C-alpha positions, 0 to 999 in steps of 0.5 A: 500500500502506497503512502497516499493510500495509507493516508487515505485509509487513516482519514477514512477511519477517522471519519468512520469513528466520528460517525459512530460517535454521533447519536444517529441510527446507522446501518452498514449500508448507510455507512458504506454508502457515505464513505464510498466503500464496499460492505466488506471493506466497511466490516474490515475497517470496523474490526480495525477500530475494535482492535484499537479499543472502540466498543462497536456493537452491530445488530444482525440482519439486513436492517441492523444498526451499528453503534458504539456500546452503551457504556462508551462515554466520559470514561473515554474522554481525553482531556489535556492537562490544562483542560482537565484542570479548567474543568476541575476548577469549574466544579470546585467553584460551583461546589463553593457556591453551596447552591441547593439546586442541581449541584448535589452530585459535584463531589461524585462527578469530581471523583469519577473524573479523577478516576478516569485519568491515566496515572501519569496525567493524574499525577500532573493534575494533582500537582497543579490542583495543590497550587490552586485555592478557591475562596469566597466571593469578592467584596463589593469594594473589590468588585467596584474596581474589577475589570476583565483581565487582558487575554494575552497577559492571562495566556502568558500567566497560564503558561508560566504557572503551568511550567513554573517559569518566571514572568515579566509583567507590567502591573498597575496597582490600585493607585493607577501606578505602573511598575515592571516586575519579574515574578514567580507565580507559585499559587493561584487564588480565587475570590470570585470573580477575581483571580490573584497570583501568589508570587515571589516578587524580584522587585521587592525581594519578597512574597506578594499578591497580584490581581490578575485583572491588573496585569497590563502586559506579561511575558514568560521568561526562559528561567524556571523556578522551584516551587515554594511551600504554601506555608510562605503564602498562607498569610495571604489568604483567608483561613477557611479558603481551601486548595482545589480538591 
């Protein structure tokens, strides 16, 4: 089989997989017709997908349907590390709201989600979760000066936080003064909807808290830092605020 034929076959398998993942009722004839292949070739492709771990059920008979097994679902969900952390943060925020409606199963959902990750990804996610704190809601005074953060600056902050790299920032304080600093973003802290960075600040040679919505500019540097114990930052948060769990 030529390289072009191999590429075409792989592309067809991807299309077939996406069709099976839809909720449409599919027959062998309709699949083969839409893909432009014979029934024999279709069944050969289906066997390849089964060997790859896709649980495909097929009903016997001329009008029988082809579908993924009913147990296929979120257990097969593949998330990147940042996507998984974003989802867990969302669950933790919702849990912190203590809403009596629609949120009774959040802890169960979170446990099942963590159980679905492979061991190597679970370790990475656990490490990140230990660096994120969820607090209560911001005070009216804080909200009065809150604005949406700069998207480019937040993207750079996320990179620096995930990979433990120093961050060059231009920061505007509460008085409107701009300073340039080099910080190490060790922990993130949420007083909804305001995010803070708990960081080591080279300019002050001390530990400081920075509001994310006051980051005017940010750029990741090439230097990495060693994560410091949270004990050095504990005084910056409320006693009842918790790590993301």
